[in-house]
TISETI-631974 format. One record per atom (N, C-alpha, C): residue in one letter; x, y, z. Coordinates in steps of 0.02 Angstrom, whole numbers, padded with zeros to 5 digits, always signed. Layout:
AXYZ
...
***
This chain:
M+00069+00869-00235
M+00065+00837-00180
M-00002+00819-00176
F-00052+00810-00180
F-00142+00788-00221
F-00104+00713-00214
I-00079+00679-00248
I-00071+00608-00259
I-00015+00593-00170
T+00000+00625-00164
T+00071+00633-00115
T-00004+00578-00015
L-00031+00673-00018
L-00086+00671+00013
L-00158+00592-00003
G-00163+00598-00029
G-00192+00527-00049
G-00191+00465-00030
F-00111+00442-00042
F-00063+00382-00037
F-00075+00363+00056
V-00036+00444+00085
V-00055+00471+00163
V-00124+00421+00171
L-00185+00447+00177
L-00255+00451+00189
L-00273+00358+00146
F-00273+00355+00098
F-00287+00296+00087
F-00250+00213+00101
T-00165+00278+00121
T-00140+00192+00211
T-00165+00172+00242
I-00178+00256+00298
I-00226+00226+00338
I-00295+00197+00331
I-00342+00229+00263
I-00405+00195+00283
I-00404+00110+00296
G-00328+00095+00215
G-00328+00037+00184
G-00303+00002+00269
T-00257+00028+00310
T-00263-00011+00381
T-00304-00039+00420
V-00340+00008+00443
V-00426+00012+00467
V-00455-00016+00440
S-00478-00038+00378
S-00527-00067+00328
S-00514-00132+00338
H-00431-00155+00355
H-00400-00222+00350
H-00433-00243+00398
E-00427-00210+00454
E-00426-00239+00528
E-00520-00252+00512
F-00559-00202+00505
F-00610-00225+00479
F-00616-00273+00474
G-00599-00295+00410
G-00632-00361+00384
G-00631-00443+00429
H-00578-00394+00493
H-00576-00455+00524
H-00633-00465+00576
I-00630-00427+00580
I-00677-00396+00645
I-00751-00410+00625
L-00773-00392+00544
L-00825-00423+00513
L-00849-00503+00539
V-00792-00535+00516
V-00788-00614+00520
V-00840-00630+00587
A-00778-00609+00621
A-00780-00632+00678
A-00827-00610+00739
K-00869-00533+00709
K-00940-00520+00746
K-00994-00574+00707
S-00987-00579+00647
S-01043-00661+00605
S-01041-00721+00675
L-00999-00733+00702
L-00960-00791+00713
L-00993-00778+00784
G-01018-00697+00809
G-01011-00737+00881
G-00978-00680+00948
Y-00921-00673+00886
Y-00865-00672+00971
Y-00868-00596+00963
Q-00868-00529+01024
Q-00869-00483+01054
Q-00790-00450+01028
T-00787-00393+00983
T-00708-00384+00936
T-00702-00300+00977
A-00630-00312+00972
A-00633-00229+00959
A-00560-00241+00905
L-00550-00151+00878
L-00512-00129+00832
L-00449-00117+00868
H-00388-00090+00843
H-00340-00051+00887
H-00303-00058+00834
Y-00241+00025+00842
Y-00236+00044+00740
Y-00180-00013+00704
G-00193-00056+00755
G-00157-00100+00697
G-00154-00182+00687
S-00215-00190+00725
S-00227-00255+00749
S-00317-00274+00770
M-00325-00317+00763
M-00385-00316+00819
M-00387-00358+00866
S-00456-00345+00906
S-00456-00451+00957
S-00528-00474+00949
Y-00524-00519+00986
Y-00607-00552+00974
Y-00627-00587+01051
D-00679-00576+01068
D-00676-00644+01098
D-00750-00650+01118
N-00773-00705+01174
N-00850-00705+01212
N-00858-00707+01258
S-00902-00678+01301
S-00929-00708+01351
S-00924-00748+01377
D-00947-00800+01316
D-00973-00887+01333
D-00916-00937+01290
F-00874-00892+01271
F-00824-00945+01243
F-00751-00904+01246
K-00732-00928+01281
K-00648-00876+01302
K-00590-00961+01305
K-00527-00919+01282
K-00483-00965+01282
K-00480-00979+01360
K-00478-00959+01387
K-00468-00962+01459
K-00453-01015+01483
K-00524-01012+01458
K-00598-01079+01514
K-00547-01140+01481
I-00541-01121+01410
I-00518-01193+01382
I-00455-01210+01464
V-00384-01157+01415
V-00342-01162+01490
V-00353-01219+01542
E-00410-01140+01596
E-00426-01174+01651
E-00439-01263+01645
I-00490-01274+01574
I-00535-01373+01586
I-00468-01402+01606
Y-00414-01381+01548
Y-00350-01441+01524
Y-00283-01439+01597
N-00282-01383+01626
N-00257-01371+01691
N-00289-01436+01732
Q-00388-01417+01758
Q-00368-01472+01783
Q-00382-01544+01773
N-00387-01560+01678
N-00399-01628+01673
N-00336-01621+01638
K-00287-01620+01642
K-00213-01646+01578
K-00200-01704+01589
I-00221-01753+01636
I-00220-01813+01645
I-00268-01839+01605
E-00302-01878+01596
E-00333-01852+01569
E-00396-01852+01490
I-00350-01777+01485
I-00335-01754+01412
I-00296-01788+01383
D-00282-01807+01418
D-00194-01853+01379
D-00186-01892+01343
Q-00216-01937+01410
Q-00244-02026+01408
Q-00312-01989+01365
G-00360-02000+01315
G-00428-01991+01306
G-00473-02001+01386
T-00471-01997+01418
T-00508-02006+01467
T-00566-01993+01487
D-00612-01989+01516
D-00688-01954+01490
D-00686-01924+01582
F-00680-01845+01604
F-00700-01792+01619
F-00755-01765+01648
V-00760-01727+01690
V-00806-01673+01694
V-00823-01642+01637
D-00806-01613+01622
D-00816-01549+01617
D-00787-01567+01527
K-00769-01623+01513
K-00754-01660+01444
K-00803-01627+01382
K-00859-01626+01358
K-00915-01624+01325
K-00874-01514+01322
E-00880-01494+01332
E-00881-01424+01327
E-00806-01410+01343
Y-00767-01445+01331
Y-00680-01423+01310
Y-00689-01436+01243
E-00717-01518+01221
E-00690-01535+01133
E-00756-01478+01088
E-00809-01456+01122
E-00857-01427+01077
E-00822-01331+01106
S-00764-01333+01105
S-00764-01233+01136
S-00661-01255+01098
V-00626-01310+01086
V-00587-01316+01045
V-00612-01349+00982
R-00647-01376+00983
R-00683-01369+00871
R-00706-01299+00863
K-00743-01245+00898
K-00754-01212+00922
K-00694-01149+00887
L-00673-01120+00928
L-00602-01128+00920
L-00561-01110+00851
T-00563-01202+00832
T-00491-01237+00767
T-00540-01208+00724
N-00621-01203+00732
N-00668-01188+00655
N-00640-01109+00630
D-00642-01087+00717
D-00658-01001+00647
D-00589-00974+00653
I-00558-01004+00663
I-00455-00962+00674
I-00465-00952+00600
L-00493-00978+00559
L-00486-00993+00470
L-00519-00921+00455
P-00587-00914+00460
P-00603-00875+00438
P-00604-00814+00445
I-00553-00790+00517
I-00567-00737+00534
I-00477-00711+00511
R-00445-00765+00511
R-00383-00771+00453
R-00392-00726+00407
M-00461-00738+00363
M-00460-00719+00271
M-00502-00690+00299
G-00519-00631+00311
G-00559-00576+00354
G-00539-00528+00322
G-00479-00505+00359
G-00429-00466+00303
G-00413-00464+00232
P-00363-00491+00220
P-00323-00516+00142
P-00388-00513+00118
L-00454-00529+00131
L-00549-00540+00069
L-00546-00468+00066
Q-00554-00400+00138
Q-00598-00338+00147
Q-00515-00319+00078
T-00446-00304+00121
T-00419-00274+00048
T-00422-00322-00026
T-00413-00350-00064
T-00417-00390-00114
T-00481-00375-00126
V-00546-00382-00110
V-00628-00387-00121
V-00599-00299-00119
T-00608-00247-00106
T-00593-00179-00102
T-00538-00186-00168
G-00480-00192-00196
G-00472-00204-00253
G-00486-00200-00331
I-00528-00262-00303
I-00571-00316-00351
I-00618-00226-00370
V-00671-00198-00314
V-00691-00178-00318
V-00655-00082-00374
G-00636-00069-00329
G-00559-00012-00374
G-00563-00042-00452
L-00539-00104-00495
L-00512-00131-00539
L-00567-00117-00604
M-00624-00153-00551
M-00692-00104-00595
M-00727-00065-00602
I-00702-00042-00553
I-00738+00043-00583
I-00695+00063-00640
I-00645+00065-00655
I-00586+00064-00685
I-00608+00043-00736
C-00623-00046-00773
C-00610-00035-00819
C-00674-00005-00850
W-00717+00008-00803
W-00808+00015-00844
W-00789+00098-00877
R-00744+00131-00828
R-00724+00172-00855
R-00713+00184-00893
R-00656+00151-00912
R-00626+00164-00997
R-00654+00139-01019
K-00697+00087-01024
K-00728+00048-01103
K-00810+00093-01109
K-00858+00157-01031
K-00894+00182-01061
K-00874+00254-01118
S-00806+00299-01105
S-00778+00331-01124
S-00716+00319-01191
N-00713+00364-01260
N-00687+00342-01264
N-00659+00403-01264
D-00655+00439-01262
D-00596+00503-01240
D-00584+00492-01139
Y-00551+00450-01120
Y-00540+00463-01069
Y-00498+00471-01028
Q-00542+00517-00983
Q-00489+00565-00923
Q-00492+00555-00881
L-00446+00557-00840
L-00476+00554-00764
L-00462+00614-00712
K-00542+00599-00678
K-00600+00626-00647
K-00548+00609-00584
F-00632+00611-00551
F-00641+00603-00471
F-00619+00533-00443
L-00682+00505-00485
L-00689+00456-00484
L-00635+00397-00501
D-00627+00418-00559
D-00550+00371-00574
D-00510+00388-00518
W-00486+00441-00494
W-00434+00447-00447
W-00464+00402-00399
L-00528+00393-00368
L-00566+00364-00304
L-00530+00276-00328
A-00549+00253-00384
A-00528+00192-00413
A-00473+00174-00433
I-00424+00230-00414
I-00351+00215-00448
I-00333+00171-00385
F-00341+00237-00302
F-00318+00213-00231
F-00371+00146-00205
L-00430+00111-00250
L-00447+00077-00212
L-00422+00003-00261
S-00393+00000-00322
S-00386-00019-00329
S-00301-00038-00290
L-00255-00001-00261
L-00195-00017-00257
L-00227-00028-00189
F-00266-00046-00171
F-00262-00082-00088
F-00224-00176-00123
W-00227-00202-00149
W-00171-00209-00181
W-00112-00228-00160
L-00072-00137-00152
L-00016-00157-00151
L+00013-00200-00082
R-00033-00182-00032
R-00022-00208+00046
R+00003-00272+00036
E-00011-00316-00003
E+00018-00399-00031
E+00054-00398-00065
V+00094-00338-00103
V+00162-00349-00128
V+00208-00322-00055
F+00198-00263-00021
F+00216-00236+00017
F+00207-00264+00074
N+00184-00326+00103
N+00162-00365+00128
N+00233-00445+00115
L+00235-00445+00038
L+00283-00523+00038
L+00338-00493+00027
T+00365-00416+00011
T+00428-00374+00013
T+00465-00369+00083
M+00412-00340+00099
M+00433-00344+00182
M+00470-00396+00210
S+00436-00443+00237
S+00468-00516+00236
S+00502-00559+00210
I+00507-00567+00151
I+00545-00590+00129
I+00604-00541+00140
G+00611-00480+00146
G+00684-00433+00146
G+00686-00429+00240
S+00658-00454+00258
S+00649-00459+00355
S+00696-00525+00342
E+00659-00563+00310
E+00716-00654+00313
E+00786-00648+00310
L+00792-00621+00247
L+00881-00596+00222
L+00921-00556+00268
I+00861-00519+00295
I+00928-00476+00347
I+00919-00485+00384
K+00852-00532+00464
K+00851-00539+00499
K+00846-00606+00505
P+00905-00668+00490
P+00836-00732+00452
P+00813-00757+00547
D+00767-00783+00531
D+00708-00815+00601
D+00689-00863+00574
G+00692-00923+00504
G+00656-00980+00479
G+00610-00977+00454
S+00581-00905+00408
S+00543-00934+00371
S+00538-00868+00320
Y+00527-00846+00266
Y+00505-00790+00208
Y+00470-00768+00210
F+00387-00793+00233
F+00303-00779+00224
F+00330-00758+00319
G+00257-00698+00297
G+00233-00705+00385
G+00139-00675+00364
G+00112-00639+00431
G+00063-00628+00431
G-00005-00649+00432
D-00037-00629+00396
D-00103-00655+00410
D-00096-00729+00361
E-00068-00713+00277
E-00053-00747+00212
E-00044-00831+00229
K+00020-00803+00286
K+00057-00863+00310
K+00008-00936+00359
K-00012-00875+00403
K-00056-00907+00422
K-00085-00929+00425
I-00151-00930+00355
I-00206-00951+00343
I-00154-01009+00285
S-00114-00985+00251
S-00086-01063+00188
S-00071-01120+00243
E-00045-01072+00318
E-00034-01156+00353
E-00098-01188+00394
L-00156-01174+00401
L-00202-01183+00423
L-00247-01195+00345
L-00239-01176+00291
L-00270-01239+00237
L-00178-01310+00240
N-00150-01311+00226
N-00131-01359+00245
N-00106-01353+00179
L-00018-01288+00170
L-00038-01287+00118
L+00057-01259+00125
W+00121-01267+00079
W+00188-01232+00090
W+00148-01174+00114
N+00182-01115+00192
N+00153-01079+00208
N+00187-01012+00177
G+00211-01013+00119
G+00217-00966+00074
G+00136-00955+00019
T+00121-01021+00017
T+00078-01003-00065
T+00018-00951-00055
V+00008-00927+00012
V-00062-00854-00015
V+00012-00794-00011
S+00030-00820+00036
S+00094-00739+00016
S+00101-00718-00072
F+00152-00783-00079
F+00158-00794-00145
F+00118-00754-00176
S+00051-00796-00198
S+00007-00804-00226
S-00033-00725-00239
L-00049-00669-00189
L-00066-00648-00184
L-00006-00567-00205
G+00039-00609-00209
G+00080-00540-00211
G+00102-00549-00269
I+00096-00556-00321
I+00119-00590-00371
I+00033-00528-00406
I-00023-00553-00406
I-00059-00524-00380
I-00093-00419-00399
G-00047-00427-00342
G-00029-00365-00346
G-00008-00335-00361
L+00080-00347-00402
L+00118-00355-00422
L+00102-00329-00466
L+00031-00358-00512
L+00022-00364-00577
L-00051-00291-00582
V-00061-00308-00530
V-00138-00230-00532
V-00087-00178-00506
T-00025-00180-00486
T+00013-00110-00493
T+00049-00090-00545
M+00044-00117-00586
M+00111-00130-00668
M+00040-00097-00699
F-00030-00155-00709
F-00083-00101-00762
F-00094+00001-00735
I-00087-00012-00669
I-00109+00046-00640
I-00074+00086-00661
L+00009+00080-00661
L+00046+00114-00686
L+00068+00173-00761
L+00063+00069-00793
L+00072+00096-00876
L+00004+00082-00906
K-00062+00055-00877
K-00140+00088-00917
K-00168+00130-00912
V-00170+00144-00819
V-00208+00185-00807
V-00174+00286-00804
V-00135+00247-00770
V-00092+00340-00758
V-00088+00354-00819
P-00106+00444-00868
P-00052+00446-00862
P+00014+00454-00889
K+00051+00447-00951
K+00142+00436-00939
K+00150+00479-00920
Q+00148+00551-00945
Q+00168+00623-00918
Q+00193+00612-00840
L+00130+00589-00785
L+00126+00590-00706
L+00133+00518-00685
R+00184+00465-00709
R+00205+00418-00722
R+00254+00456-00659
F+00305+00465-00641
F+00356+00466-00591
F+00323+00517-00559
T+00251+00564-00561
T+00243+00614-00518
T+00227+00563-00448
F+00181+00526-00468
F+00144+00468-00457
F+00193+00420-00404
I+00242+00389-00449
I+00264+00345-00391
I+00289+00360-00371
L+00326+00429-00357
L+00364+00465-00295
L+00299+00483-00242
G+00268+00500-00256
G+00240+00525-00228
G+00173+00461-00181
G+00170+00435-00220
G+00139+00348-00171
G+00188+00326-00149
F+00278+00336-00149
F+00304+00280-00099
F+00327+00336-00032
L+00335+00424-00049
L+00324+00449-00010
L+00274+00435+00062
G+00218+00470+00015
G+00145+00439+00060
G+00123+00397+00098
G+00152+00324+00045
G+00137+00233+00086
G+00182+00268+00144
V+00259+00281+00121
V+00327+00305+00194
V+00273+00339+00248
F+00256+00395+00238
F+00232+00436+00289
F+00198+00407+00333
G+00133+00386+00262
G+00046+00350+00298
G+00072+00347+00388
F+00126+00267+00326
F+00124+00249+00394
F+00160+00233+00448
I+00205+00249+00440
I+00231+00285+00495
I+00210+00316+00547
F+00145+00416+00525
F+00122+00428+00556
F+00055+00407+00582
W+00025+00350+00557
W-00023+00306+00610
W+00009+00250+00637
M+00036+00215+00627
M+00070+00174+00646
M+00115+00183+00727
N+00141+00258+00723
N+00194+00264+00764
N+00159+00324+00800
I+00130+00357+00787
I+00098+00433+00811
I+00002+00449+00832
L-00022+00455+00758
L-00078+00459+00762
L-00120+00371+00801
G-00135+00343+00753
G-00154+00269+00770
G-00160+00284+00861
P-00121+00253+00876
P-00093+00249+00948
P-00117+00310+01010
E-00111+00337+00984
E-00180+00403+01015
E-00221+00394+01002
I-00267+00367+00958
I-00338+00340+00958
I-00344+00288+00972
L-00320+00221+00936
L-00347+00143+00921
L-00280+00132+00990
P-00288+00148+01048
P-00234+00086+01074
P-00246+00027+01059
***
């Protein structure tokens, strides 16, 4: 029960904190942000995509032909800012997720090195759940590939990871595949080297049930009510 509840709680925490990663970067770049149960949005009173569209619609011929128009400087600066800011904001979420996972691993390694008679205490379980933030990358990769196999739409990858790869002019599966493999290795390390052998089946079962229930509960029941 403890393990299942832990996965329910950390599935919710992981989802929300991932969006906070995007928000932290967006705020640092001067945007106003809003947190939703499964996403975030950002805007700024001095810089709106709507303004770019308005200028473009009013000066479409001049922009397409590369000639001068009244708001040319504002338009070019706004487009440049939007383009430059998309990448770091996209990276904020995966960075938060993976850095949290790394912190969890560091605590585990420190605890294992510190004690010759390593027994799991509260701090160790906390570190385990933090390190398993990496499971998000495994989940994203598995779901995107699975979705393509079941209902093809032309791409085996999706989400922030795909967008980051495209913005970096890489193969669109580069980030998804890389982080997914690292996440799988981290998960195997936790299962085989950290979780006691007698608890592995319980841990896996509790993780599956807690992860699925936590995701459904947050994304379909609680989340939309408190963070629409």
